[in-house]
N, C-alpha and C positions, 0 to 999 in steps of 0.2 A: 490665641494661645489656648491650649488645652491642659488641664491639670489632672493628674491620676493618682490614686492612693497608693499604688505598689507597683513592683517590677512585672508582675503578670498582667496587670491592666495595662501597663505601658505597652507591653508586647503586642497585645490584642489591639490596642488602639493603632499602633504603628502598622499593623497587618491590614487594618481596614481603610486607612487613610494615608495620604502622602503628606509628610512634613519635611521642612528644610532643615530643621534643627532639633535635636532633643538634648535635654539637660538631664543627665542621669547620675544619681548618687550611687556610688559603690555598694553601700549598705542599705538598699532598699528591702522592705518585707516581700515575702514570697519569691521573688526572683531578684537577685542582686543585679546591679547595674552592669558588671560584665558579662553576666549570662544574657541579659537582654541584648548587650552589644554584640556577643558572639552570635546570637540568633539572627540578628540584623545583617550579617556578612553575606547570607544566603538570599536576602530580600532584594527584589527589583527596586523598592521604594526607599531605599537606604538613606536616612538623613544623615547630615553631619552631626556628629555626637561629641559634646562636651561632657567629660567625666569629672565629677566632682567627688572629693573624699577627703576625710581627716586622716585616712590610713595611707601615709606617704611612704610605705615601705617600698624598697625597689621592686619587689615580686608584684606588688599591685600596679606599680606604673609600668614594668614589663607587660603585664598582662592586658592592661589598656592599650598599649602600644600594638601589641600582637594581634588584638581584636580590632585594630584600625580606629582607634579614637582620635577625633580630629585635634581635640584639646584635651589636656588633662590639668585640673585646677585642684590645687591644697585648699582645704577649708581650714580655717575660716577664710572667706572671701568678702571684701567688702562689696555691698549691692551695686556701688557705683562702677566698680572694676569689672565685676560680672557683666553689666550692661554694657560697657565698653568692648569686652571680650565678644559678647554677643553681636554687637554692632559691626565689629571687625571681621567677624566670621561670616556674617551674611551681608551681601550688598544692596539688599532691598527689604522691604517688609515681607514677612515671612510667616507661615504657620508653625508655631513652635509647641512641643509637648514638654511638660515637666511635671515632677511629682508634686502633689499638694501634701501639706502636712496634716 
């Protein structure tokens, strides 16, 4: 697992290496999660993406769907539920990118 401080760092790391899964918050600093997700559409190394947000407006949900998010999760989410979602999304141990706080 790799943690990064913001969306710009996430996008840089995702371009440098291959990940099976990325956990993206919609409201990350520098580049938001939807901007990172949009940039990944053109990547040959595109991971599955779980978008997490406290912004549960229809517009945000539709943007995540249009940008091809694999899953969309409303926050707060229980850690155990997130872990279950990650396990269900991935069939095996994988390299994961998430934003550090």
